[in-house]
Backbone as XML, in Angstrom:
<?xml version="1.0"?>
<chain id="A" units="angstrom">
  <residue number="1" name="MET">
    <atom name="N" x="-41.483" y="-3.817" z="11.259"/>
    <atom name="CA" x="-40.160" y="-3.211" z="11.266"/>
    <atom name="C" x="-39.129" y="-4.129" z="10.624"/>
  </residue>
  <residue number="2" name="ILE">
    <atom name="N" x="-39.217" y="-5.437" z="10.944"/>
    <atom name="CA" x="-38.262" y="-6.387" z="10.386"/>
    <atom name="C" x="-38.459" y="-6.507" z="8.881"/>
  </residue>
  <residue number="3" name="GLY">
    <atom name="N" x="-39.688" y="-6.415" z="8.409"/>
    <atom name="CA" x="-39.974" y="-6.490" z="6.973"/>
    <atom name="C" x="-39.320" y="-5.339" z="6.218"/>
  </residue>
  <residue number="4" name="ARG">
    <atom name="N" x="-39.367" y="-4.141" z="6.791"/>
    <atom name="CA" x="-38.737" y="-2.981" z="6.155"/>
    <atom name="C" x="-37.223" y="-3.119" z="6.145"/>
  </residue>
  <residue number="5" name="LEU">
    <atom name="N" x="-36.667" y="-3.595" z="7.236"/>
    <atom name="CA" x="-35.224" y="-3.770" z="7.323"/>
    <atom name="C" x="-34.723" y="-4.808" z="6.327"/>
  </residue>
  <residue number="6" name="SER">
    <atom name="N" x="-35.429" y="-5.929" z="6.245"/>
    <atom name="CA" x="-35.006" y="-6.964" z="5.294"/>
    <atom name="C" x="-35.186" y="-6.483" z="3.855"/>
  </residue>
  <residue number="7" name="SER">
    <atom name="N" x="-36.227" y="-5.698" z="3.588"/>
    <atom name="CA" x="-36.410" y="-5.136" z="2.240"/>
    <atom name="C" x="-35.280" y="-4.175" z="1.909"/>
  </residue>
  <residue number="8" name="PHE">
    <atom name="N" x="-34.853" y="-3.370" z="2.869"/>
    <atom name="CA" x="-33.758" y="-2.427" z="2.661"/>
    <atom name="C" x="-32.444" y="-3.170" z="2.410"/>
  </residue>
  <residue number="9" name="ILE">
    <atom name="N" x="-32.175" y="-4.212" z="3.177"/>
    <atom name="CA" x="-30.948" y="-5.004" z="2.986"/>
    <atom name="C" x="-30.972" y="-5.701" z="1.627"/>
  </residue>
  <residue number="10" name="LEU">
    <atom name="N" x="-32.112" y="-6.212" z="1.224"/>
    <atom name="CA" x="-32.243" y="-6.834" z="-0.090"/>
    <atom name="C" x="-31.997" y="-5.802" z="-1.195"/>
  </residue>
  <residue number="11" name="PHE">
    <atom name="N" x="-32.517" y="-4.607" z="-1.036"/>
    <atom name="CA" x="-32.297" y="-3.530" z="-2.009"/>
    <atom name="C" x="-30.815" y="-3.180" z="-2.111"/>
  </residue>
  <residue number="12" name="LEU">
    <atom name="N" x="-30.140" y="-3.037" z="-0.972"/>
    <atom name="CA" x="-28.708" y="-2.737" z="-0.996"/>
    <atom name="C" x="-27.905" y="-3.851" z="-1.644"/>
  </residue>
  <residue number="13" name="THR">
    <atom name="N" x="-28.257" y="-5.077" z="-1.368"/>
    <atom name="CA" x="-27.571" y="-6.227" z="-1.954"/>
    <atom name="C" x="-27.739" y="-6.244" z="-3.470"/>
  </residue>
  <residue number="14" name="CYS">
    <atom name="N" x="-28.908" y="-5.899" z="-3.941"/>
    <atom name="CA" x="-29.155" y="-5.861" z="-5.392"/>
    <atom name="C" x="-28.427" y="-4.701" z="-6.054"/>
  </residue>
  <residue number="15" name="MET">
    <atom name="N" x="-28.276" y="-3.599" z="-5.351"/>
    <atom name="CA" x="-27.630" y="-2.413" z="-5.911"/>
    <atom name="C" x="-26.111" y="-2.461" z="-5.797"/>
  </residue>
  <residue number="16" name="LEU">
    <atom name="N" x="-25.575" y="-3.348" z="-4.987"/>
    <atom name="CA" x="-24.136" y="-3.425" z="-4.772"/>
    <atom name="C" x="-23.344" y="-3.598" z="-6.064"/>
  </residue>
  <residue number="17" name="PRO">
    <atom name="N" x="-23.746" y="-4.498" z="-6.981"/>
    <atom name="CA" x="-22.964" y="-4.630" z="-8.216"/>
    <atom name="C" x="-22.953" y="-3.366" z="-9.072"/>
  </residue>
  <residue number="18" name="VAL">
    <atom name="N" x="-23.917" y="-2.489" z="-8.900"/>
    <atom name="CA" x="-23.942" y="-1.244" z="-9.658"/>
    <atom name="C" x="-22.794" y="-0.333" z="-9.214"/>
  </residue>
  <residue number="19" name="PHE">
    <atom name="N" x="-22.423" y="-0.393" z="-7.952"/>
    <atom name="CA" x="-21.415" y="0.496" z="-7.407"/>
    <atom name="C" x="-20.006" y="-0.081" z="-7.456"/>
  </residue>
  <residue number="20" name="ILE">
    <atom name="N" x="-19.859" y="-1.370" z="-7.658"/>
    <atom name="CA" x="-18.551" y="-2.004" z="-7.646"/>
    <atom name="C" x="-18.162" y="-2.349" z="-9.076"/>
  </residue>
  <residue number="21" name="TYR">
    <atom name="N" x="-17.071" y="-1.772" z="-9.544"/>
    <atom name="CA" x="-16.661" y="-1.981" z="-10.925"/>
    <atom name="C" x="-15.418" y="-2.855" z="-11.049"/>
  </residue>
  <residue number="22" name="GLY">
    <atom name="N" x="-14.620" y="-2.978" z="-10.045"/>
    <atom name="CA" x="-13.406" y="-3.775" z="-10.130"/>
    <atom name="C" x="-12.572" y="-3.593" z="-8.881"/>
  </residue>
  <residue number="23" name="GLN">
    <atom name="N" x="-11.337" y="-3.958" z="-9.004"/>
    <atom name="CA" x="-10.443" y="-3.856" z="-7.860"/>
    <atom name="C" x="-9.242" y="-3.006" z="-8.230"/>
  </residue>
  <residue number="24" name="ASP">
    <atom name="N" x="-8.572" y="-2.501" z="-7.229"/>
    <atom name="CA" x="-7.345" y="-1.766" z="-7.478"/>
    <atom name="C" x="-6.262" y="-2.742" z="-7.913"/>
  </residue>
  <residue number="25" name="PRO">
    <atom name="N" x="-5.392" y="-2.324" z="-8.821"/>
    <atom name="CA" x="-4.297" y="-3.219" z="-9.207"/>
    <atom name="C" x="-3.361" y="-3.462" z="-8.034"/>
  </residue>
  <residue number="26" name="ALA">
    <atom name="N" x="-2.832" y="-4.659" z="-7.962"/>
    <atom name="CA" x="-1.885" y="-5.024" z="-6.909"/>
    <atom name="C" x="-0.572" y="-5.411" z="-7.578"/>
  </residue>
  <residue number="27" name="PHE">
    <atom name="N" x="0.501" y="-4.744" z="-7.192"/>
    <atom name="CA" x="1.814" y="-5.034" z="-7.743"/>
    <atom name="C" x="2.543" y="-5.982" z="-6.804"/>
  </residue>
  <residue number="28" name="SER">
    <atom name="N" x="3.177" y="-7.015" z="-7.364"/>
    <atom name="CA" x="3.861" y="-7.991" z="-6.529"/>
    <atom name="C" x="5.115" y="-7.395" z="-5.886"/>
  </residue>
  <residue number="29" name="GLN">
    <atom name="N" x="5.780" y="-6.491" z="-6.581"/>
    <atom name="CA" x="6.964" y="-5.824" z="-6.033"/>
    <atom name="C" x="6.580" y="-4.379" z="-5.697"/>
  </residue>
  <residue number="30" name="TYR">
    <atom name="N" x="5.728" y="-4.244" z="-4.698"/>
    <atom name="CA" x="5.161" y="-2.945" z="-4.353"/>
    <atom name="C" x="6.215" y="-1.925" z="-3.942"/>
  </residue>
  <residue number="31" name="TYR">
    <atom name="N" x="7.346" y="-2.371" z="-3.397"/>
    <atom name="CA" x="8.404" y="-1.450" z="-2.994"/>
    <atom name="C" x="9.041" y="-0.769" z="-4.197"/>
  </residue>
  <residue number="32" name="ALA">
    <atom name="N" x="8.876" y="-1.314" z="-5.395"/>
    <atom name="CA" x="9.410" y="-0.706" z="-6.603"/>
    <atom name="C" x="8.459" y="0.364" z="-7.149"/>
  </residue>
  <residue number="33" name="ASN">
    <atom name="N" x="7.348" y="0.571" z="-6.497"/>
    <atom name="CA" x="6.366" y="1.563" z="-6.917"/>
    <atom name="C" x="5.964" y="2.401" z="-5.703"/>
  </residue>
  <residue number="34" name="PRO">
    <atom name="N" x="6.880" y="3.241" z="-5.182"/>
    <atom name="CA" x="6.627" y="3.911" z="-3.908"/>
    <atom name="C" x="5.465" y="4.897" z="-3.931"/>
  </residue>
  <residue number="35" name="MET">
    <atom name="N" x="5.246" y="5.595" z="-5.027"/>
    <atom name="CA" x="4.153" y="6.573" z="-5.046"/>
    <atom name="C" x="2.787" y="5.894" z="-5.073"/>
  </residue>
  <residue number="36" name="TYR">
    <atom name="N" x="2.684" y="4.726" z="-5.673"/>
    <atom name="CA" x="1.418" y="3.988" z="-5.649"/>
    <atom name="C" x="1.185" y="3.399" z="-4.265"/>
  </residue>
  <residue number="37" name="LEU">
    <atom name="N" x="2.253" y="2.966" z="-3.622"/>
    <atom name="CA" x="2.169" y="2.404" z="-2.282"/>
    <atom name="C" x="1.725" y="3.459" z="-1.273"/>
  </residue>
  <residue number="38" name="ASN">
    <atom name="N" x="2.349" y="4.645" z="-1.347"/>
    <atom name="CA" x="2.047" y="5.721" z="-0.407"/>
    <atom name="C" x="2.324" y="7.061" z="-1.080"/>
  </residue>
  <residue number="39" name="PRO">
    <atom name="N" x="1.307" y="7.808" z="-1.470"/>
    <atom name="CA" x="1.518" y="9.085" z="-2.158"/>
    <atom name="C" x="2.312" y="10.104" z="-1.338"/>
  </residue>
  <residue number="40" name="ALA">
    <atom name="N" x="2.382" y="9.930" z="-0.025"/>
    <atom name="CA" x="3.155" y="10.852" z="0.810"/>
    <atom name="C" x="4.654" y="10.683" z="0.605"/>
  </residue>
  <residue number="41" name="MET">
    <atom name="N" x="5.079" y="9.665" z="-0.131"/>
    <atom name="CA" x="6.498" y="9.468" z="-0.415"/>
    <atom name="C" x="6.968" y="10.330" z="-1.581"/>
  </residue>
  <residue number="42" name="ALA">
    <atom name="N" x="6.104" y="11.159" z="-2.125"/>
    <atom name="CA" x="6.501" y="12.067" z="-3.198"/>
    <atom name="C" x="7.569" y="13.017" z="-2.675"/>
  </residue>
  <residue number="43" name="GLY">
    <atom name="N" x="8.687" y="13.074" z="-3.363"/>
    <atom name="CA" x="9.780" y="13.939" z="-2.946"/>
    <atom name="C" x="10.623" y="13.369" z="-1.828"/>
  </residue>
  <residue number="44" name="SER">
    <atom name="N" x="10.524" y="12.076" z="-1.560"/>
    <atom name="CA" x="11.323" y="11.496" z="-0.480"/>
    <atom name="C" x="12.798" y="11.370" z="-0.858"/>
  </residue>
  <residue number="45" name="THR">
    <atom name="N" x="13.129" y="11.545" z="-2.128"/>
    <atom name="CA" x="14.516" y="11.637" z="-2.568"/>
    <atom name="C" x="14.747" y="13.066" z="-3.055"/>
  </residue>
  <residue number="46" name="TYR">
    <atom name="N" x="15.963" y="13.551" z="-2.935"/>
    <atom name="CA" x="16.224" y="14.945" z="-3.299"/>
    <atom name="C" x="16.355" y="15.163" z="-4.798"/>
  </residue>
  <residue number="47" name="CYS">
    <atom name="N" x="16.619" y="14.121" z="-5.548"/>
    <atom name="CA" x="16.666" y="14.263" z="-7.005"/>
    <atom name="C" x="15.347" y="13.753" z="-7.585"/>
  </residue>
  <residue number="48" name="GLY">
    <atom name="N" x="15.085" y="14.085" z="-8.829"/>
    <atom name="CA" x="13.866" y="13.614" z="-9.472"/>
    <atom name="C" x="13.877" y="12.099" z="-9.605"/>
  </residue>
  <residue number="49" name="ARG">
    <atom name="N" x="12.693" y="11.495" z="-9.547"/>
    <atom name="CA" x="12.589" y="10.034" z="-9.628"/>
    <atom name="C" x="11.468" y="9.683" z="-10.600"/>
  </residue>
  <residue number="50" name="LEU">
    <atom name="N" x="11.790" y="8.844" z="-11.558"/>
    <atom name="CA" x="10.822" y="8.349" z="-12.527"/>
    <atom name="C" x="10.681" y="6.846" z="-12.321"/>
  </residue>
  <residue number="51" name="THR">
    <atom name="N" x="9.462" y="6.380" z="-12.128"/>
    <atom name="CA" x="9.236" y="4.943" z="-11.973"/>
    <atom name="C" x="8.294" y="4.472" z="-13.077"/>
  </residue>
  <residue number="52" name="LEU">
    <atom name="N" x="8.636" y="3.342" z="-13.658"/>
    <atom name="CA" x="7.828" y="2.703" z="-14.691"/>
    <atom name="C" x="7.542" y="1.284" z="-14.235"/>
  </residue>
  <residue number="53" name="ASN">
    <atom name="N" x="6.290" y="0.905" z="-14.204"/>
    <atom name="CA" x="5.909" y="-0.435" z="-13.762"/>
    <atom name="C" x="4.949" y="-1.056" z="-14.752"/>
  </residue>
  <residue number="54" name="TYR">
    <atom name="N" x="5.108" y="-2.354" z="-14.946"/>
    <atom name="CA" x="4.246" y="-3.128" z="-15.835"/>
    <atom name="C" x="3.901" y="-4.421" z="-15.126"/>
  </residue>
  <residue number="55" name="ARG">
    <atom name="N" x="2.650" y="-4.787" z="-15.169"/>
    <atom name="CA" x="2.203" y="-6.040" z="-14.560"/>
    <atom name="C" x="1.343" y="-6.794" z="-15.564"/>
  </residue>
  <residue number="56" name="ASN">
    <atom name="N" x="1.671" y="-8.048" z="-15.781"/>
    <atom name="CA" x="0.868" y="-8.920" z="-16.627"/>
    <atom name="C" x="0.588" y="-10.180" z="-15.821"/>
  </residue>
  <residue number="57" name="GLN">
    <atom name="N" x="-0.542" y="-10.177" z="-15.142"/>
    <atom name="CA" x="-0.898" y="-11.314" z="-14.297"/>
    <atom name="C" x="-1.539" y="-12.391" z="-15.156"/>
  </residue>
  <residue number="58" name="TRP">
    <atom name="N" x="-1.110" y="-13.607" z="-14.968"/>
    <atom name="CA" x="-1.587" y="-14.771" z="-15.699"/>
    <atom name="C" x="-1.400" y="-14.587" z="-17.209"/>
  </residue>
  <residue number="59" name="PRO">
    <atom name="N" x="-0.155" y="-14.453" z="-17.685"/>
    <atom name="CA" x="0.079" y="-14.211" z="-19.117"/>
    <atom name="C" x="-0.333" y="-15.389" z="-20.012"/>
  </residue>
  <residue number="60" name="ALA">
    <atom name="N" x="-0.437" y="-16.594" z="-19.481"/>
    <atom name="CA" x="-0.862" y="-17.737" z="-20.291"/>
    <atom name="C" x="-2.329" y="-17.612" z="-20.707"/>
  </residue>
  <residue number="61" name="ILE">
    <atom name="N" x="-3.079" y="-16.861" z="-19.940"/>
    <atom name="CA" x="-4.484" y="-16.611" z="-20.273"/>
    <atom name="C" x="-4.529" y="-15.324" z="-21.075"/>
  </residue>
  <residue number="62" name="SER">
    <atom name="N" x="-5.113" y="-15.367" z="-22.241"/>
    <atom name="CA" x="-5.102" y="-14.193" z="-23.112"/>
    <atom name="C" x="-5.922" y="-13.032" z="-22.563"/>
  </residue>
  <residue number="63" name="LYS">
    <atom name="N" x="-6.805" y="-13.312" z="-21.650"/>
    <atom name="CA" x="-7.662" y="-12.259" z="-21.103"/>
    <atom name="C" x="-7.362" y="-12.025" z="-19.628"/>
  </residue>
  <residue number="64" name="GLY">
    <atom name="N" x="-6.088" y="-11.861" z="-19.300"/>
    <atom name="CA" x="-5.677" y="-11.664" z="-17.909"/>
    <atom name="C" x="-5.740" y="-10.203" z="-17.508"/>
  </residue>
  <residue number="65" name="TYR">
    <atom name="N" x="-4.918" y="-9.860" z="-16.546"/>
    <atom name="CA" x="-4.857" y="-8.503" z="-16.022"/>
    <atom name="C" x="-3.564" y="-7.843" z="-16.500"/>
  </residue>
  <residue number="66" name="VAL">
    <atom name="N" x="-3.670" y="-6.691" z="-17.125"/>
    <atom name="CA" x="-2.502" y="-5.954" z="-17.594"/>
    <atom name="C" x="-2.575" y="-4.543" z="-17.014"/>
  </residue>
  <residue number="67" name="THR">
    <atom name="N" x="-1.497" y="-4.132" z="-16.353"/>
    <atom name="CA" x="-1.467" y="-2.829" z="-15.693"/>
    <atom name="C" x="-0.173" y="-2.104" z="-16.031"/>
  </residue>
  <residue number="68" name="TYR">
    <atom name="N" x="-0.287" y="-0.818" z="-16.321"/>
    <atom name="CA" x="0.859" y="0.051" z="-16.553"/>
    <atom name="C" x="0.805" y="1.175" z="-15.528"/>
  </residue>
  <residue number="69" name="ASN">
    <atom name="N" x="1.965" y="1.559" z="-15.021"/>
    <atom name="CA" x="2.031" y="2.655" z="-14.054"/>
    <atom name="C" x="3.276" y="3.479" z="-14.328"/>
  </residue>
  <residue number="70" name="VAL">
    <atom name="N" x="3.097" y="4.790" z="-14.444"/>
    <atom name="CA" x="4.200" y="5.725" z="-14.641"/>
    <atom name="C" x="4.057" y="6.810" z="-13.582"/>
  </residue>
  <residue number="71" name="ALA">
    <atom name="N" x="5.146" y="7.111" z="-12.878"/>
    <atom name="CA" x="5.111" y="8.145" z="-11.844"/>
    <atom name="C" x="6.403" y="8.947" z="-11.870"/>
  </residue>
  <residue number="72" name="TYR">
    <atom name="N" x="6.279" y="10.231" z="-11.595"/>
    <atom name="CA" x="7.445" y="11.104" z="-11.472"/>
    <atom name="C" x="7.254" y="11.965" z="-10.236"/>
  </residue>
  <residue number="73" name="ASP">
    <atom name="N" x="8.305" y="12.100" z="-9.443"/>
    <atom name="CA" x="8.244" y="12.983" z="-8.282"/>
    <atom name="C" x="9.591" y="13.654" z="-8.091"/>
  </residue>
  <residue number="74" name="GLN">
    <atom name="N" x="9.555" y="14.771" z="-7.374"/>
    <atom name="CA" x="10.761" y="15.547" z="-7.117"/>
    <atom name="C" x="10.560" y="16.375" z="-5.854"/>
  </residue>
  <residue number="75" name="PHE">
    <atom name="N" x="11.674" y="16.654" z="-5.182"/>
    <atom name="CA" x="11.642" y="17.490" z="-3.976"/>
    <atom name="C" x="12.141" y="18.882" z="-4.330"/>
  </residue>
  <residue number="76" name="LEU">
    <atom name="N" x="11.467" y="19.915" z="-3.839"/>
    <atom name="CA" x="11.897" y="21.295" z="-4.028"/>
    <atom name="C" x="12.269" y="21.875" z="-2.670"/>
  </residue>
  <residue number="77" name="GLU">
    <atom name="N" x="13.552" y="22.133" z="-2.478"/>
    <atom name="CA" x="14.048" y="22.659" z="-1.201"/>
    <atom name="C" x="13.467" y="24.037" z="-0.909"/>
  </residue>
  <residue number="78" name="LYS">
    <atom name="N" x="13.265" y="24.833" z="-1.945"/>
    <atom name="CA" x="12.772" y="26.203" z="-1.784"/>
    <atom name="C" x="11.433" y="26.267" z="-1.048"/>
  </residue>
  <residue number="79" name="ILE">
    <atom name="N" x="10.553" y="25.339" z="-1.328"/>
    <atom name="CA" x="9.242" y="25.317" z="-0.668"/>
    <atom name="C" x="9.103" y="24.147" z="0.314"/>
  </residue>
  <residue number="80" name="LYS">
    <atom name="N" x="10.191" y="23.407" z="0.522"/>
    <atom name="CA" x="10.230" y="22.267" z="1.453"/>
    <atom name="C" x="9.092" y="21.287" z="1.196"/>
  </residue>
  <residue number="81" name="SER">
    <atom name="N" x="8.880" y="20.983" z="-0.073"/>
    <atom name="CA" x="7.774" y="20.117" z="-0.453"/>
    <atom name="C" x="8.189" y="19.175" z="-1.578"/>
  </residue>
  <residue number="82" name="GLY">
    <atom name="N" x="7.524" y="18.074" z="-1.633"/>
    <atom name="CA" x="7.682" y="17.142" z="-2.736"/>
    <atom name="C" x="6.404" y="17.137" z="-3.552"/>
  </residue>
  <residue number="83" name="TYR">
    <atom name="N" x="6.542" y="16.994" z="-4.842"/>
    <atom name="CA" x="5.380" y="16.939" z="-5.710"/>
    <atom name="C" x="5.593" y="15.848" z="-6.742"/>
  </residue>
  <residue number="84" name="GLY">
    <atom name="N" x="4.527" y="15.422" z="-7.371"/>
    <atom name="CA" x="4.644" y="14.394" z="-8.390"/>
    <atom name="C" x="3.335" y="14.171" z="-9.107"/>
  </residue>
  <residue number="85" name="VAL">
    <atom name="N" x="3.419" y="13.378" z="-10.164"/>
    <atom name="CA" x="2.246" y="12.969" z="-10.925"/>
    <atom name="C" x="2.339" y="11.462" z="-11.139"/>
  </residue>
  <residue number="86" name="MET">
    <atom name="N" x="1.194" y="10.823" z="-11.273"/>
    <atom name="CA" x="1.160" y="9.380" z="-11.476"/>
    <atom name="C" x="0.021" y="9.042" z="-12.429"/>
  </residue>
  <residue number="87" name="PHE">
    <atom name="N" x="0.321" y="8.183" z="-13.392"/>
    <atom name="CA" x="-0.660" y="7.685" z="-14.344"/>
    <atom name="C" x="-0.726" y="6.171" z="-14.208"/>
  </residue>
  <residue number="88" name="THR">
    <atom name="N" x="-1.927" y="5.633" z="-14.126"/>
    <atom name="CA" x="-2.122" y="4.199" z="-14.018"/>
    <atom name="C" x="-3.202" y="3.770" z="-15.002"/>
  </residue>
  <residue number="89" name="ALA">
    <atom name="N" x="-2.892" y="2.768" z="-15.813"/>
    <atom name="CA" x="-3.862" y="2.191" z="-16.740"/>
    <atom name="C" x="-3.999" y="0.713" z="-16.398"/>
  </residue>
  <residue number="90" name="ASP">
    <atom name="N" x="-5.229" y="0.249" z="-16.282"/>
    <atom name="CA" x="-5.488" y="-1.134" z="-15.880"/>
    <atom name="C" x="-6.546" y="-1.718" z="-16.810"/>
  </residue>
  <residue number="91" name="ARG">
    <atom name="N" x="-6.260" y="-2.909" z="-17.331"/>
    <atom name="CA" x="-7.208" y="-3.604" z="-18.203"/>
    <atom name="C" x="-7.424" y="-4.998" z="-17.638"/>
  </residue>
  <residue number="92" name="GLN">
    <atom name="N" x="-8.679" y="-5.329" z="-17.382"/>
    <atom name="CA" x="-9.027" y="-6.639" z="-16.825"/>
    <atom name="C" x="-9.870" y="-7.394" z="-17.835"/>
  </residue>
  <residue number="93" name="GLY">
    <atom name="N" x="-9.558" y="-8.645" z="-18.005"/>
    <atom name="CA" x="-10.277" y="-9.443" z="-18.987"/>
    <atom name="C" x="-9.932" y="-8.976" z="-20.387"/>
  </residue>
  <residue number="94" name="SER">
    <atom name="N" x="-10.848" y="-9.079" z="-21.288"/>
    <atom name="CA" x="-10.610" y="-8.650" z="-22.671"/>
    <atom name="C" x="-10.975" y="-7.184" z="-22.842"/>
  </residue>
  <residue number="95" name="GLY">
    <atom name="N" x="-10.755" y="-6.407" z="-21.822"/>
    <atom name="CA" x="-11.089" y="-4.986" z="-21.859"/>
    <atom name="C" x="-12.482" y="-4.711" z="-21.327"/>
  </residue>
  <residue number="96" name="ALA">
    <atom name="N" x="-13.094" y="-5.699" z="-20.691"/>
    <atom name="CA" x="-14.430" y="-5.514" z="-20.139"/>
    <atom name="C" x="-14.406" y="-4.484" z="-19.022"/>
  </residue>
  <residue number="97" name="ILE">
    <atom name="N" x="-13.353" y="-4.488" z="-18.226"/>
    <atom name="CA" x="-13.183" y="-3.487" z="-17.174"/>
    <atom name="C" x="-11.854" y="-2.789" z="-17.422"/>
  </residue>
  <residue number="98" name="THR">
    <atom name="N" x="-11.911" y="-1.526" z="-17.737"/>
    <atom name="CA" x="-10.714" y="-0.739" z="-18.020"/>
    <atom name="C" x="-10.773" y="0.527" z="-17.182"/>
  </residue>
  <residue number="99" name="SER">
    <atom name="N" x="-9.650" y="0.880" z="-16.601"/>
    <atom name="CA" x="-9.604" y="2.130" z="-15.837"/>
    <atom name="C" x="-8.329" y="2.886" z="-16.178"/>
  </residue>
  <residue number="100" name="LEU">
    <atom name="N" x="-8.435" y="4.180" z="-16.192"/>
    <atom name="CA" x="-7.313" y="5.078" z="-16.432"/>
    <atom name="C" x="-7.351" y="6.132" z="-15.333"/>
  </residue>
  <residue number="101" name="MET">
    <atom name="N" x="-6.275" y="6.216" z="-14.563"/>
    <atom name="CA" x="-6.241" y="7.137" z="-13.432"/>
    <atom name="C" x="-5.056" y="8.083" z="-13.557"/>
  </residue>
  <residue number="102" name="MET">
    <atom name="N" x="-5.270" y="9.333" z="-13.220"/>
    <atom name="CA" x="-4.198" y="10.319" z="-13.137"/>
    <atom name="C" x="-4.261" y="10.928" z="-11.746"/>
  </residue>
  <residue number="103" name="SER">
    <atom name="N" x="-3.104" y="10.986" z="-11.082"/>
    <atom name="CA" x="-3.084" y="11.481" z="-9.709"/>
    <atom name="C" x="-2.023" y="12.561" z="-9.572"/>
  </residue>
  <residue number="104" name="GLY">
    <atom name="N" x="-2.345" y="13.573" z="-8.803"/>
    <atom name="CA" x="-1.371" y="14.573" z="-8.400"/>
    <atom name="C" x="-0.925" y="14.252" z="-6.979"/>
  </residue>
  <residue number="105" name="LEU">
    <atom name="N" x="0.376" y="14.346" z="-6.734"/>
    <atom name="CA" x="0.934" y="13.973" z="-5.433"/>
    <atom name="C" x="1.618" y="15.177" z="-4.800"/>
  </residue>
  <residue number="106" name="TYR">
    <atom name="N" x="1.508" y="15.278" z="-3.483"/>
    <atom name="CA" x="2.142" y="16.390" z="-2.764"/>
    <atom name="C" x="2.514" y="15.923" z="-1.370"/>
  </residue>
  <residue number="107" name="SER">
    <atom name="N" x="3.676" y="16.353" z="-0.911"/>
    <atom name="CA" x="4.077" y="16.071" z="0.467"/>
    <atom name="C" x="4.850" y="17.274" z="0.993"/>
  </residue>
  <residue number="108" name="PHE">
    <atom name="N" x="4.797" y="17.484" z="2.283"/>
    <atom name="CA" x="5.469" y="18.600" z="2.923"/>
    <atom name="C" x="6.480" y="18.064" z="3.917"/>
  </residue>
  <residue number="109" name="LYS">
    <atom name="N" x="7.683" y="18.624" z="3.903"/>
    <atom name="CA" x="8.728" y="18.198" z="4.832"/>
    <atom name="C" x="8.672" y="19.094" z="6.060"/>
  </residue>
  <residue number="110" name="LEU">
    <atom name="N" x="8.392" y="18.498" z="7.201"/>
    <atom name="CA" x="8.309" y="19.219" z="8.460"/>
    <atom name="C" x="9.425" y="18.712" z="9.371"/>
  </residue>
  <residue number="111" name="GLN">
    <atom name="N" x="10.299" y="19.604" z="9.760"/>
    <atom name="CA" x="11.404" y="19.235" z="10.645"/>
    <atom name="C" x="10.922" y="19.293" z="12.093"/>
  </residue>
  <residue number="112" name="ALA">
    <atom name="N" x="10.901" y="18.176" z="12.758"/>
    <atom name="CA" x="10.483" y="18.115" z="14.156"/>
    <atom name="C" x="11.728" y="18.186" z="15.032"/>
  </residue>
  <residue number="113" name="SER">
    <atom name="N" x="11.615" y="18.913" z="16.129"/>
    <atom name="CA" x="12.742" y="19.017" z="17.066"/>
    <atom name="C" x="12.336" y="18.387" z="18.392"/>
  </residue>
  <residue number="114" name="GLN">
    <atom name="N" x="13.298" y="18.226" z="19.279"/>
    <atom name="CA" x="13.004" y="17.663" z="20.597"/>
    <atom name="C" x="12.038" y="18.565" z="21.360"/>
  </residue>
  <residue number="115" name="LYS">
    <atom name="N" x="12.162" y="19.868" z="21.148"/>
    <atom name="CA" x="11.287" y="20.815" z="21.856"/>
    <atom name="C" x="9.826" y="20.656" z="21.415"/>
  </residue>
  <residue number="116" name="SER">
    <atom name="N" x="9.609" y="20.393" z="20.108"/>
    <atom name="CA" x="8.227" y="20.250" z="19.626"/>
    <atom name="C" x="7.624" y="18.912" z="19.998"/>
  </residue>
  <residue number="117" name="ILE">
    <atom name="N" x="8.446" y="17.904" z="20.265"/>
    <atom name="CA" x="7.946" y="16.581" z="20.640"/>
    <atom name="C" x="7.486" y="16.552" z="22.090"/>
  </residue>
  <residue number="118" name="GLN">
    <atom name="N" x="8.148" y="17.281" z="22.968"/>
    <atom name="CA" x="7.816" y="17.243" z="24.397"/>
    <atom name="C" x="6.574" y="17.964" z="24.699"/>
  </residue>
</chain>
């Protein structure tokens, strides 16, 4: 039994690099990128909001991490919902690991009253 278990763990350990391609980008000023921080913040302001973010980690190294993020969100009173879109492009190293992500964002505004809390 122990031989099978150790063989299975060895197999998983060998296969792990196949499933892991990189890491999510981390922004140092995360509060300036609210939709990336928490997609439920879509429509948290009543007017439209456009955010543009750029990150160049370790710029002295020519093969560092470069990330671009563009997001737009807006609140619609008619349907009491916020919606948005977000595009993120990330390049690690000399382009060895590149990712391009597009996300749709949605949030619903629910008014809670004292009666519903009790």
